[in-house]
Every structure is written in C-alpha cells, then in structure tokens.
C-alpha positions in Angstrom: 113.4 -59.8 -37.5 111.4 -57.1 -35.8 108.2 -56.7 -37.9 108.1 -53.5 -38.3 111.4 -53.0 -39.7 110.6 -55.6 -42.2 107.9 -54.4 -43.2 110.2 -50.7 -43.7 112.9 -53.0 -45.8 109.8 -54.2 -47.6 108.3 -51.5 -48.6 111.8 -49.4 -49.6 112.3 -52.6 -51.8 108.8 -52.4 -53.4 108.6 -48.3 -53.5 112.2 -47.8 -54.9 112.4 -49.4 -58.2 109.2 -47.5 -59.2 110.9 -44.1 -58.5 113.6 -45.0 -60.4 111.5 -46.7 -62.9 110.5 -42.6 -63.6 113.9 -41.9 -63.9 114.6 -44.5 -66.7 111.3 -43.3 -68.2 112.1 -40.0 -68.3 115.6 -40.7 -69.7 113.9 -42.7 -72.3 111.4 -39.3 -73.1 114.5 -37.6 -72.9 116.4 -39.6 -76.0 119.2 -40.1 -73.5 118.6 -44.0 -73.6 121.2 -45.6 -75.4 121.9 -49.3 -77.0 123.6 -50.5 -74.3 121.2 -49.7 -71.2 119.0 -52.2 -72.9 121.9 -55.0 -73.0 123.4 -54.3 -69.8 119.2 -54.6 -68.4 118.9 -58.2 -70.8 122.2 -59.7 -69.1 121.3 -59.1 -65.6 117.1 -60.1 -66.3 118.1 -63.3 -68.2 120.4 -65.3 -65.5 119.0 -63.7 -61.7 115.2 -64.9 -63.6 116.8 -68.2 -64.2 117.4 -68.0 -60.1 114.2 -67.3 -59.0 112.4 -69.6 -61.6 115.1 -72.6 -62.3 117.2 -72.1 -58.7 114.2 -71.2 -56.3 111.0 -72.7 -58.1 111.7 -75.4 -59.4 115.0 -77.2 -58.6 114.4 -76.0 -54.6 110.7 -75.7 -54.3 109.5 -78.9 -56.3 112.8 -80.7 -56.9 112.0 -81.6 -60.6 115.5 -82.3 -61.4 118.7 -82.9 -59.3 122.0 -80.9 -59.9 125.3 -80.7 -58.0 126.0 -78.6 -54.8 127.7 -76.1 -56.6 125.2 -75.4 -59.3 122.4 -75.8 -56.5 124.1 -73.0 -55.0 125.0 -70.7 -57.7 121.5 -70.7 -58.6 119.8 -69.8 -55.1 122.9 -67.4 -55.4 121.3 -65.6 -58.6 117.9 -66.0 -57.0 118.9 -63.9 -54.1 119.7 -61.1 -56.7 116.5 -60.5 -57.5 115.8 -59.1 -53.9 112.1 -61.3 -53.0 113.4 -62.6 -50.3 115.8 -65.1 -48.8 115.7 -68.1 -50.9 114.3 -70.4 -47.8 111.4 -67.9 -47.0 110.8 -67.8 -50.4 110.7 -71.8 -51.1 108.3 -72.3 -47.7 106.4 -69.5 -48.2 105.8 -71.2 -52.0 105.5 -74.8 -50.8 102.4 -73.4 -48.6 100.9 -71.9 -51.4 100.5 -75.4 -53.3 99.7 -76.5 -49.9 96.6 -74.0 -49.2 96.4 -73.0 -52.6 92.9 -70.6 -53.0 92.4 -72.0 -49.5 92.3 -70.3 -45.9 96.4 -70.5 -45.4 97.4 -69.7 -48.9 99.8 -66.7 -48.5 99.2 -65.0 -51.5 95.2 -66.1 -52.6 93.1 -63.5 -54.5 90.3 -65.5 -53.7 90.6 -65.5 -49.7 88.6 -63.1 -47.6 88.6 -60.0 -50.2 85.1 -59.9 -50.7 82.5 -60.3 -53.4 82.2 -57.6 -56.8 84.7 -56.2 -57.9 85.7 -54.4 -55.2 86.3 -57.6 -53.8 88.2 -58.7 -57.2 90.4 -55.6 -56.8 91.2 -56.0 -53.0 91.9 -60.2 -54.1 94.4 -58.9 -56.9 96.1 -56.0 -55.1 96.8 -58.8 -51.4 98.2 -61.1 -53.9 100.4 -59.1 -56.1 102.1 -57.2 -53.3 100.0 -56.7 -50.4 100.9 -59.9 -49.2 104.2 -59.1 -48.6 103.2 -56.7 -45.6 101.0 -59.3 -43.6 102.5 -62.4 -41.4 99.2 -63.9 -40.9 100.3 -66.8 -43.6 103.9 -66.6 -43.8 104.7 -69.9 -43.7 107.0 -71.1 -40.8 110.7 -72.1 -42.4 111.1 -75.2 -40.0 107.3 -76.8 -41.3 107.5 -75.9 -44.7 111.3 -75.5 -45.7 113.5 -78.2 -42.9 115.1 -80.0 -45.6 116.7 -76.5 -46.6 117.7 -76.2 -43.2 120.0 -79.0 -42.9 121.6 -78.2 -46.7 124.6 -76.4 -45.6 124.9 -75.1 -49.4 121.4 -73.3 -49.1 121.8 -72.1 -45.7 125.5 -70.5 -46.3 123.6 -69.0 -49.2 120.3 -67.7 -47.8 122.8 -66.3 -44.4 124.9 -64.1 -47.0 121.4 -63.1 -49.3 122.8 -59.2 -48.8 126.0 -59.9 -50.4 124.1 -61.4 -53.4 121.9 -58.8 -53.8 124.5 -56.4 -53.5 126.3 -58.6 -56.3 123.2 -58.1 -58.3 123.5 -53.9 -58.4 127.3 -54.1 -58.5 127.3 -55.9 -61.9 125.2 -53.7 -63.7 127.3 -51.0 -62.7 130.2 -52.8 -64.0 129.1 -53.8 -67.7 128.1 -49.8 -67.9 131.3 -48.8 -67.0 133.3 -51.4 -69.2 130.4 -50.5 -72.8 130.4 -46.9 -71.7 134.2 -45.7 -70.1 132.6 -43.5 -67.8 130.9 -43.1 -64.6 127.5 -41.8 -65.9 127.5 -45.3 -68.0 127.7 -47.2 -65.0 125.3 -45.2 -63.1 123.1 -45.9 -65.8 123.7 -49.5 -66.6 123.2 -49.7 -62.8 119.4 -48.2 -63.4 118.7 -50.1 -66.2 120.0 -53.3 -64.6 119.7 -52.8 -61.2 116.6 -50.7 -60.6 114.0 -51.8 -64.1 115.2 -55.2 -63.5 114.3 -55.4 -60.2 110.9 -53.7 -60.8 110.3 -55.9 -64.1 111.3 -59.0 -62.2 109.2 -58.4 -59.4 106.2 -57.7 -60.9 106.7 -60.6 -63.3 106.5 -62.8 -60.5 104.5 -61.0 -58.5 101.7 -61.4 -61.6 102.2 -65.0 -61.1 100.7 -64.9 -57.9 97.6 -62.6 -58.7 96.9 -62.1 -62.2 97.6 -66.3 -63.1 95.1 -67.4 -60.2 92.3 -65.1 -61.8 92.9 -64.4 -65.9 93.4 -66.8 -68.1 93.1 -70.3 -69.6 92.4 -73.7 -67.4 94.0 -76.9 -69.2 94.0 -79.3 -66.3 91.4 -79.7 -63.2 92.8 -78.7 -60.1 91.7 -78.0 -57.0 92.4 -73.9 -56.8 91.8 -71.2 -59.9 95.4 -71.7 -61.2 95.6 -70.5 -64.6 97.8 -70.1 -68.0 98.4 -66.8 -69.5 100.3 -67.0 -72.6 101.0 -63.1 -72.9 103.1 -63.3 -69.6 105.0 -66.6 -71.1 108.7 -64.8 -72.3 108.6 -62.1 -69.1 108.1 -64.7 -66.8 110.7 -67.7 -68.4 108.0 -69.9 -68.5 106.7 -69.6 -65.1 102.9 -68.1 -66.5 101.5 -71.4 -68.0 100.8 -71.8 -64.1 98.0 -74.0 -64.5 99.8 -76.5 -65.9 102.0 -76.4 -62.8 99.3 -76.6 -60.4 98.2 -79.8 -62.1 102.1 -80.9 -62.1 104.0 -79.3 -59.6 106.7 -81.9 -59.4 107.6 -81.3 -63.5 110.7 -79.6 -64.4 108.4 -78.2 -67.7 105.6 -75.6 -67.0 105.6 -75.4 -70.4 103.7 -78.6 -71.9 102.7 -78.3 -75.2 105.2 -77.6 -78.2 103.5 -74.2 -78.4 104.0 -73.4 -74.8 107.2 -71.2 -74.6 109.1 -72.6 -71.5 112.8 -70.8 -71.3 113.5 -72.0 -68.2 112.3 -75.8 -68.8 114.9 -75.3 -72.4 117.7 -74.3 -69.4 116.8 -77.0 -67.2 116.9 -79.3 -71.0 120.1 -77.6 -71.7 121.8 -78.8 -68.3 120.8 -82.1 -68.6 122.7 -82.8 -71.3 125.9 -81.2 -70.6 125.0 -83.7 -67.9 125.0 -81.0 -65.1 121.4 -81.7 -64.3 119.3 -85.2 -63.8 116.5 -87.2 -62.8 114.8 -84.5 -64.2 111.3 -84.8 -63.8 108.4 -85.1 -67.0 104.9 -85.8 -66.9 103.9 -88.3 -69.1 101.2 -87.8 -72.2 98.8 -90.6 -70.5 99.1 -88.3 -67.0 98.1 -84.9 -69.0 95.2 -86.6 -71.0 93.9 -88.2 -67.4 94.0 -84.5 -65.9 92.6 -82.3 -69.0 89.5 -80.6 -68.8 87.0 -81.4 -71.8 
C-alpha cells in the first residue's frame, strides 16, 4: 500500500473515534444516553477484545494453545473487527517487538531514541502509544516474522477480507441498537457506542500496553526490557496488562500468574479447553516462575 495512503487511513481510524467520543460525551451530558447503549458497548467490546487478546495475541502471535481451523478463523475475524490492522501485519509487528523489546528495532518502545528527561519521556510515550503507527522504519516484514501465517489458508483469507470484518463489527452494534430500541435513531446510538466508542476504548487500551506497560507499574520477573504490570488496566485489557509476566513467559496462555491477577482472556481459554475446543494450552510451572522472580 502507498505509504501516504496508509498514513491517511491510519489518521482517519485514529482521529474519527475521538470525534465520535465527543458526541457520546455530549449525549451523556444531555441525558439522552440510555442503558441499551451501554449494553451494546459491552456486547461488542468483550468478543472483539477477546479476538485481539486471545486470537491475535495469545493464539496466533505466541501459539500458547491450539484450536480448530474454524475457531482460529473466528478469533482472527473478531480481532480484525477491532480495526487495529490486518491480522498478519499485527502479528508480525508484535513478534518483532518481542525480538527487540526496548532495543533498537522495537517498533514501539518508549525508551529508544526519544531523548532524556521529562521531554524525552513524553516523546517516548507518545511514540509508543500511537506515533509508531505512522512510521514504517521499524515495522516488521511479514515474510520474516509471520511466514507461518502467510501459508495458513484460514488466516490468509481473514487477512485478505479485513474490511469485511471491520464492516461486520460496525453493522452488529447498529443491528443491536435497532433491535433493542426499534428505531433508526436507536440503531445509530448503538453504532455510536458499540462502534466508535468501542473502537476508541479498545484502541487506547491496546496502545497503553505498548506505552504505559513499558513505563509504569510493577516488575515481578527479570526480563531484558522495561515491561511492567499495571493492575488497574487488567480488566479493560482483558488480562493483557500483566505485561511483565507476559514478557517473562511469552508463550504462556495465562498472563495473570497469581490468583489475584485477574485475567479474563485466560479464563476464556480455560473454558475453551474444558469444552474440548482448545488443547496443548501452555502453562508456566511455579518452579519456572520462582526461578525468574525478582528478589
């Protein structure tokens, strides 16, 4: 794709949800927000979020469990509806992030070549959060970092039809709003909350893993990077914010490694496993955790 066109599309996808968020805030302020709008938001946020965290990340990027071609494709399609980019590019970029985490070559480190002091910190956080999406100097080559997915017919199909899944992710909240409110206006507010607001929240939760979780928080394990755990972000991120845990054990299907570390994505994988829909689920033994634990 032409780089200028790519940046334009990225800009639209990044800025448009912010503008619609302003409309949603005005709607709430004007007391025209209805419970059904929040229901539509929740109904769309959870499965599409799991498509990113369980599908794109834990299954396709790190192969932390195995499943059927159908479920693999369904999770990839749900993740594609998040509008975070085509699945193969997403996986390639994330694998490169792990290969060069917080070192030159990392696509979105807040610590590399951004200067010193508070100005450098702010520049680094801005780059890691969203700025890197507009730069191509460190983006991953799919042939090198996702060659397995390029030969997977199911994932190739989902990747080539990304726009279809984006439209599906917008049509569903409109349909839900229409069904609940029995009017076009209700469908449009469903689209606002289950479409634009959901995209905004899920995007910035994902971006916060790249930025905040490499800058603030607690480190439980020794790693060669600056990954951190952010407990307050764990619910919205569906467990992804246990990021230091993840960098210590990248192939683990469970990012929350303590019983008090809430990890909805791990719970979903466990349910799939018990239903016979997931197998070879990777777990980290207490002995391995103890060996990597910080004193």
